[in-house]
C-alpha positions in Angstrom: 62.5 -97.8 -12.8 63.5 -94.5 -14.2 60.0 -93.6 -15.0 59.0 -94.1 -11.3 61.9 -92.1 -10.0 61.0 -88.9 -11.9 57.6 -88.2 -10.3 59.1 -88.7 -6.8 61.8 -86.2 -7.6 59.2 -83.7 -8.8 57.3 -84.1 -5.6 60.4 -83.7 -3.6 61.1 -80.4 -5.3 57.6 -79.2 -4.7 57.9 -80.2 -1.1 61.2 -78.4 -0.7 59.7 -75.3 -2.4 56.8 -75.4 0.1 59.1 -75.9 3.0 61.3 -73.0 1.9 58.2 -70.8 1.5 56.9 -71.7 5.0 60.4 -71.0 6.4 60.5 -67.6 4.7 57.1 -66.7 6.1 58.2 -67.7 9.6 61.3 -65.5 9.2 59.3 -62.4 8.5 59.0 -59.8 11.2 55.4 -60.0 12.5 55.5 -56.5 14.0 55.8 -54.9 10.5 52.8 -56.9 9.3 50.8 -55.8 12.3 51.6 -52.1 11.6 50.6 -52.6 8.0 47.3 -54.2 9.0 46.7 -51.5 11.6 47.3 -48.8 9.0 45.0 -50.5 6.5 42.2 -50.8 9.1 42.6 -47.2 10.1 42.3 -46.1 6.4 39.2 -48.2 6.0 37.6 -46.7 9.1 38.4 -43.2 7.9 36.9 -43.9 4.5 33.8 -45.4 6.1 33.3 -42.3 8.3 33.8 -40.0 5.3 31.2 -41.9 3.3 28.7 -42.0 6.2 29.2 -38.2 6.7 28.6 -37.6 3.0 25.4 -39.6 3.1 24.1 -37.8 6.2 24.9 -34.4 4.6 23.1 -35.4 1.3 20.1 -36.5 3.3 19.9 -33.2 5.2 20.1 -31.3 1.9 17.4 -33.5 0.4 15.1 -32.9 3.3 15.7 -29.1 3.1 14.9 -29.1 -0.6 11.7 -31.1 0.0 10.6 -28.6 2.6 11.4 -25.7 0.2 9.4 -27.5 -2.6 6.4 -27.9 -0.3 6.6 -24.2 0.7 6.6 -23.3 -3.0 3.7 -25.6 -3.8 1.7 -24.0 -1.0 2.5 -20.5 -2.3 1.4 -21.6 -5.8 -1.9 -22.8 -4.4 -2.5 -19.5 -2.6 -1.7 -17.5 -5.8 -4.0 -19.7 -7.8 -6.8 -19.1 -5.4 -6.1 -15.4 -5.4 -6.1 -15.4 -9.2 -9.4 -17.2 -9.3 -11.0 -14.7 -6.8 -9.7 -11.8 -8.9 -11.3 -13.2 -12.0 -14.7 -13.7 -10.5 -17.6 -11.5 -11.8 -18.0 -9.7 -8.5 -14.3 -8.7 -8.3 -14.4 -7.5 -11.9 -17.5 -5.4 -11.5 -16.0 -3.9 -8.3 -12.8 -2.9 -10.1 -14.8 -1.4 -13.0 -16.8 0.8 -10.7 -13.6 1.8 -8.7 -11.9 2.9 -11.9 -14.9 5.0 -13.0 -16.1 3.2 -16.0 -19.7 3.8 -17.1 -22.0 1.0 -18.4 -23.0 1.3 -22.0 -26.7 1.3 -22.7 -26.7 1.1 -26.5 -23.9 -0.2 -28.7 -23.6 0.8 -32.4 -21.3 -1.0 -34.7 -19.9 0.5 -37.9 -20.3 -1.6 -41.0 -18.7 -0.9 -44.3 -19.9 -2.2 -47.7 -16.6 -1.2 -49.3 -13.6 -3.4 -48.6 -11.0 -0.6 -48.9 -8.5 0.5 -46.4 -8.5 4.1 -45.2 -5.0 5.8 -45.1 -4.3 9.1 -43.5 
């Protein structure tokens, strides 16, 4: 009989602990918990708004940088086209004539049979 009485006493203690916990929760002031919950909700809303604002700002900056990159790519294309047009034969001959160069009719190269260096 003593072995059967022990588990019932343990249950009764657990039950009394549960009852005291429920009673303690009922005795708490609900208004204080409402204020805490309202403050927590307000903090979460402010954090959400701050994160959303940060994401919107980052998106705007990214869009601005993409536009700037596209502008730079277009400028690079224009400069490459200008460089190619300046390197064409027609442009080179026009610049040669404008600077007063004269075409060479006969070219003579100097050759040396001796491999010595001339020093002044």
